[in-house]
N, C-alpha and C positions, 0 to 999 in steps of 0.2 A: 419469454424477455429475453433480448442482450444484457445479462448484467455486467462485461464489460464495460457497455454504453455507459450502461449508470455510472457505473465509478467516471466517466469524465464526464458526467454531467455533475460529478459534487469534485471535481477538479477545478470545475467553472465558476462554483461556488466560492472554492478556496481562496478562486483571480477577487471572488468581490472584497473581500475584507486583506488583500494585497498578501496574500501566501503563498507559497509556491505551489504553481497548478499540479496536486497529485491528490487523488480520490479515492476511497477501498468499500467494497461491498463484504459483502458476511454473509454465505447463502448456505442453507440447508433443508434438505428436502425441497431443490429449486423455487425457493422462495427464498427473498433476501430479511434475514434477523438482524443487521444491523448495517450503520453507512456510517462515512467517517471522513471527514477532508482535512486536507494539514489544515493545523489550527497554532502551529508555533508562533506566528506574528499578533494574531488577533488573541489569546491568551494570552501572549508572555511567558509561552516552560518552552524549551526545548523539546519533551518527552512527546508531544500533542501531532505525531505524525498520523496520516489519514489514517495508516493499520493498525496505531497505537487507540486511535480513537476508534473505531470502529472492532476492535477486538475486549476492547473495555462496554461496548454498550450493548455485542453480544452478550458476556458472561454475565453484565446486569440481568439480561432479554433470560437467558436460559438458567441464568442459579447456579453457574455452574463455574470452577476458576480454568474446566478442560471443555474446545470445541469441534469436540470427536467429532469425525462425518462432516463440518462442516469446510465449504470453500471459501477462497477469498482471491476477490480480481481486485487487482491495482492496477492503474495508469505506469507506473515504474518500479523496478526492480529494487525490493525494498534493503535497503540499511540495514550495517552490524545490528543497529538496537528494533528493527523492527524483525530480522528474520530470525534472528533470538529469541523475540515475542512471540512468535507465529509457533518456534519448535515449545515453546514453556505452554504455550494454548492446545499443541498437538493438532492444531488445525492439520486439515486430510491434504488438499493440493490447495498449492500458487498458483494460479494463473497471472500473468505478467505483459505487458503493455509494450516497454521501451526498457532496450539496458538502458545500468549507467554505470561507464565504467568510470567517472569518480567514487559515487559512494556508495553502489551496488555493494552487497556483498554476497549476493547468489551463485552469481557468472562471473564475478570480479571482486579483487580484495581479499578480504578475510574466505572467502567460501564456506560461510559458515559451516552447510549441510556436507561441504565433501573435508571438513580440517577440524569437526568439534563433532566427532563420537557421539559424546554423553548423550547429545541432544538429539529428540522426535525430528526423525526426517519427515518431512513431508512429498510428498510428490509433483514436481514444480513443471509446468508450462509457460513456454514462452511466447504467445500470442502475435507472434511477427505481422500481421494482418491490420493491428491497432500502435503499433510502432513509430511509424512515421506520421501518426495524430498527437501520440504525446509527445514526442520528438520537436514539432512545431509547437506548442503551445508550452513548452520549458522554454524554448529558445525565443519565441515574443516575450514569454515573460521577463528571464535575464535582460533582452535589447532593449528593454520599458524599465528594467531596476537600473541598470546604466546608466541611461540619459537620465535617471531622476538623484544620483549622487554625481 
């Protein structure tokens, strides 16, 4: 199963309720154990990013606050809140599709895992073969949003 493609399916689901198109899946032992899409607009809650939704579901499923030996696949580089939550959950590997120059906190801005040494540091992998797909989806969303306002 292509886990990043599953994350893109969830990003499209976020579009259905006018949320920024970002999706995430958490994988353990080569199986998806949790899925999440942005629900900020739908739930009127600024913390319900795709990664947070998926982490909450995975913790509930495993009945654990730690997601040791789990991988996260997400369509956009995580922000500071999500990068910190990923660390607190002790996710082993993070795979993301596109860089986020404005809001990302792994390669840009806060560089959470480089600068905050007390946090658990996951392995981070940029899946550049998906970056254009993610970038186009986000661009189309924001062009549409600007036209509506």
